[in-house]
N, C-alpha and C positions, 0 to 999 in steps of 0.2 A: 469269360473271364476276362479278355482284355478287356471291359468294359467296367469292370469292376478296379485292373490296376489302375487304370485309367482316373475313372470316380476319384481312389486313393490316393496317390499320385496328385489330384488335383487339391484336392483336400492337405494336401500337405503344403502345395507352394501357397496358397488361399491362405494358411497360418504363416509359414513365412511370410507373405506377406502382410499379412495382417500388424506382424511385430516389426519390420520393419523399421530401423529410429528413425521417425523423417519427425519437421515442424508440427504436422498435423495429428500424429499419433503421442509426441513430446507431449501437446496438448491434452489432447485426451486424461494420455496418465496424470499427468500432474497438476492441470486448473484441479480437481477437485483436493487433493490437498494443497496447495494452497489455500484455500482461503481456507480447508478448517481449521487452517495452522494461522489463518489471519482473524480467521472471528475470536480463537481464542483468546490470543495476545490481547486484540483490543478492547478485552471482557475487559482483564488482568488491566490493563488500562484506562480504562475509563472511571477505573475503581480508585486507581493513583489519583488521576487527575481531576478525582471526583465529577466529570459527569462536564468537562470543558478544556477540549486539546484536538490535535492535530497530530496523526501520523502514517505513516508510508509503510503500515505492517509486509509490504511484497521487497521492501528492502532490505527488511529485516529476513527473511525468509530469503534473498536471494544473500547477506551476507552468511546464513547457517552453510547454502549451498556452496558457496565461496569455499569457506571452514573445512567443510567437506571434503576438500580437492585432495586439502591436505593429511585430513584427518586418517587416523587406523584402526583398526583393531574395536578394544569396545567403545572408545570414541565417535567411532566414525557410525557407532549404531546408535548411540544415543543421538546423534547428532539427522540422521536419519529418521529413528520414528519421530521425534519431536519436529519437525519437520514432512509428518505423515507419507513419506516414504518408502520404500522395503529395498533389500538388496538388491535383487534381481538386476541381473546381468547386465541390461540395456539402459541399467537408473542414470550411471555414469554420463551419459548420450542422450538420454534425454535431459537431462537439468543444463548439456551442453544444449542441446536445443531450442530447449528453453527461455535459454537465457537469450539464444539469435531470434523468438517471438521479443521481449521484452526490450530488443534492439528498436527491431519493426516498430514496436509501438511507439516506442520513444522516438524512435525517424519520422515518424508520419504523426506526431503530435500536432494538430495544428491552435493549442491554446500557450500558454505561457506558459512550458515549465523545464526548470533545470534542477538537475541532478548527479553528486558528485557524493563517491562512498571513497573512500581513505583504508585500506589498511598496513598501519604503521609499528615493522619489528628497528628492536633496536639491534644497527649491523652488526654487533656483534654475534650475533646468532646466525652470521649469512642465510639468507632463504635464496631457499633450489630455487633454478629458472625454469625448472618444468610449473612449480606452483606460480610465477609471476605472470607465465605464457600461459600458461590454466585461465586466472581471475579476472587477468585485464582482457578477456574476448567478450567483457561486458562491458559494455561504453560507457564514459567518464567514473571507472573502475581505475584505480589503482594503487599494485603495492608499493611503501617505499621504504628503504635504509636508511635509517636516521640515528642520528649518536643523541640514546637518552641521555646522557650527563649533562647537551649543551642543550637546556633543555628550552629554551627563551629564543633560539638557533629553530630548534628542529617542529617549536611551534609554527614559525613564520612562512619554513616551507612548506607544510601541510597546509598550514591555513592560505598556502600563495595558490597549492594546487587548486581545492577545494575553489577558492573566485575566479577561478579561471573557468574549472569547467564550466559555474553556472553561471559565467557570464556577466557578475563584478553582484549579483546577486547578492550572496548567503558570505558571509566575513564571517571572522573572531569564535567558526567553529570548535578549533581544539585549540584546549593553556594549555600552558606551561607546567603546571601544576599535574596536566596528564600525564607526565612522562615521569616523576617521582614513581620509585622502588614497580615500577613497569616492565616487560619484556614486548608483549604484543598490546593493540592499539586497534580497535572498528569502529574509524565513524562516520553517520552517515549524515549529508545533507541535503534536505527535496526543498522545491521550492512551487508555487504553484499561483497563475491564477484563471479570475473565470475568463470563458471568451464562448459568450451564447449561443447558438442557432439562430436563438430570436431573440434579442438582448430586450431586455428591461427601459422602460422609454422613462428615464432621469427627471422625469417635467411631474410624471405623477408616484410617485417618492413622497410619503410623510414620516413623521416622527408620529411613530405608535409604541405606545403600553406592550411589553413584553413579560406576560406569567411565568408565575412557580408552576410545579404542580398540580398544586394544593389551587390554586385560581384567585395563587395575591399577585398584586401590578408585582415585579422585583423591579423596574426601568424601564428606561423606554431604547426604542431602536426606530433607526431608519428602514423602513419596510418599504421595499421594492413590490410592486404592482405587474401585472400582465394577466390578461385574459387572452382567451383561445383554447387550442384546441391541446392537449393534452395528453398523456398515458399516465392511469392511474388504477389504483386496484390497494384491494385492503386482507387482508395476509390475517386471521386470526389467529395461525400457533405463535404468531410472535406478537399478536393484540396489538397491531400497529398498520396506520395507514401508512404507502407510499406515493412518492409524487418525483415522473425523471422529466428530469431538465437537460433535454441535448444540448450537448458543445460544439462547436465543428470538428469535423471528424465523425470515429466510431467511438466519443467521449463521451458521455453523460454523467447530467451529476444524479445520484436519488436521494430523497430526504424522508424518515421517515421521521413521521409522529406520529407514537405510542397513545394507542386512546384509554389504558388502563393504567398495563405496569409501572413501575419507575422505567424511564428512560437507563439508570444505570444496569438493570435487566434485557435491555434488547440487545446486544452484542452475544449474550449467554444464549439465549430464545435464538439470537440467526441459527447458529451448529441444526438447529431444525428443518431448512428451508437451504437452499443455491442459489446462487444469480442469476439460473436459466429459467429455476424454475419462477421465479420471482419477475422477470422476462417478460414469458407465457402468460404469466398473469395479467400481467397492463390490460387493462382495453384505455381506447381512445375518445374523450369524451371532454365538451367544453367545460372548462376552467375559469373558476375564476380564482387566481393567487396570488397568497402575499407572502415571497420570501426576506425575511432581514438582510443588511446589507451589513457582511461583518467580512472582520479579517481576525484570525489566530496566527499567533506560533508558539509554540512546544518544544521541550527540552525536555529530552527522558535520556536519564546517564545513570539509568539501571536497567538498562536490556540485560545486565547480564543476567540479577538479581531473575529478572522474568521471568528467562530464561530455563533461570537452575528452576523457577517452579515448576513451569514445564517438561521436567525431563534430559535437559542436555546439561550436566554435569562436568564429566571428566575433564573435556576440552575449556572449564575455564581453574582448577587447581591443582597445583604445580606438581603434586605428585600421583593425579591419575590421570593429565594427558599423555595423549598418545597423537602427537602432527605430527611425526617422523616425517609426513610431506613438505612439510614446510620448511624445517632446519637439522638438523644432524645432532642437532645439541637442543636439549630436553627443555619444551619451552611450553607456554597457554596462553591461553586471553586474560590481559590483561582488566580489558572494559570493553562495553562496547553503549558506544553513543545513538541520537540520531535528536538531529534537529532541521525543525518541520515551518513549514507557513502556507497558509490558504488563503485568499483574496478572494472574496465573492460581494462583483460590483452592478453596477447595471450594463457597462458600456461598452468592455473593454475594448471589445469589437465597432467598427460603426453604424450608430447605430438603422438599423432596413427604414424602408416605406409602412408604415401605417395601414395595416389591416382591416377594417371591419370585418366581424363577424357576425353570420343571423342563427342566431341559435334559438331553441325554445328556450325561456328562463327555468321551464318550471324542471328544466334534465342537465341542467347547467350544477356543478362541483366546485364546494365551496372551500376552497385548502388554505385556510390560516393558519402560516405558522408563525404563534404566536406564544409559543412557552419552548419547553425545551424539548431538542431534538437529534436524531443524530446522519446522519452524512457520511453517500460513498460517491470519489470520484471510481470509476468503474468504463473499461474496456469490455465496447460489447461484443464485439467481434471472438475473444478467448477469454472472458467471466473474470480478466482478473481484476480484481481490486489496487487503484492506483495509490489511494489518496483517502483514509476514512477519520471518523471524530464525531466529537459530538459539541454543538453549542448551546449552555443553558445561561450564562451570567452573560445579561447584555449591557453593549454601550454602542451610541450613537457614534460609528465609524463613518 
């Protein structure tokens, strides 16, 4: 009898422990929904941008998460559903813990990465202190109360905050016209510059042709070369080869090179796999790789419309929005934007000592990225997609 009671008690304690709101449990609950949301959004953006862009789906997810802090009733339900979360009683705590995880990732980045997010509300609507305090738990995120009638001054003040948080890298993200007939604006700016664990030798970079998916020369690129041991895999379900290029720390750039399907189908197909599954399928092999040096910046100003397509509708319409946690006045999200920029170069970090690799030539993998490809910058520990995009329009950067 006592043994049975103790067993039941122990099972209950283990169950409670398993549900404890910790970073580890939050990551276990949240990382898959964040990934699913990310690839759905990236799939839509890839068609809008015609296969050439950079974007941070994570930061849009975080914007939705911030909005959820102030949303109520049906509006909150739509946000949680689109963000692939449930109304589990611990989800608010998990969101907070996940923000702490993102803060940890940002603090531990050994690459040049900057990010700033602002939520701008017309000062007439008097933002609640609890909402502002909760949202600003995420680093480099600010809630601003500005006079929307003074458009030039408000744009300048918002841009000054963004410029400060990105160490001067990102400028002119918010425009005076953004304040015309608007109530609440959410704007995000993100920048990344590569910092390889094993830098490319700039002396090996050559101008090479870049092809279309139909194998027609589409222009020329500065092609970086490297020979060494790399993680590579081929994933039939997405019809693509994948290459991992480790950056400093726990960050990696994944290159997806389609075998047959159009590049525009790739993010749609990625819903069938997981980042963890991709990493588990990698095999360390001798490889001769060629990757274009490139720089892309993309401004996405129709995030509102994209999220409406994904299922968030009420938050964006005056007559439907239930954002009582932000203000006692009736408000809605008028505009959501993101400006992102990525630079991939040979040796942002100091060049390492050249090493000779003795490989059997017959076993060397040839990974030539000379046609449209997709890429993801991911954190290996948390399986978070920091940046992602596609490259299909060559330029000799």
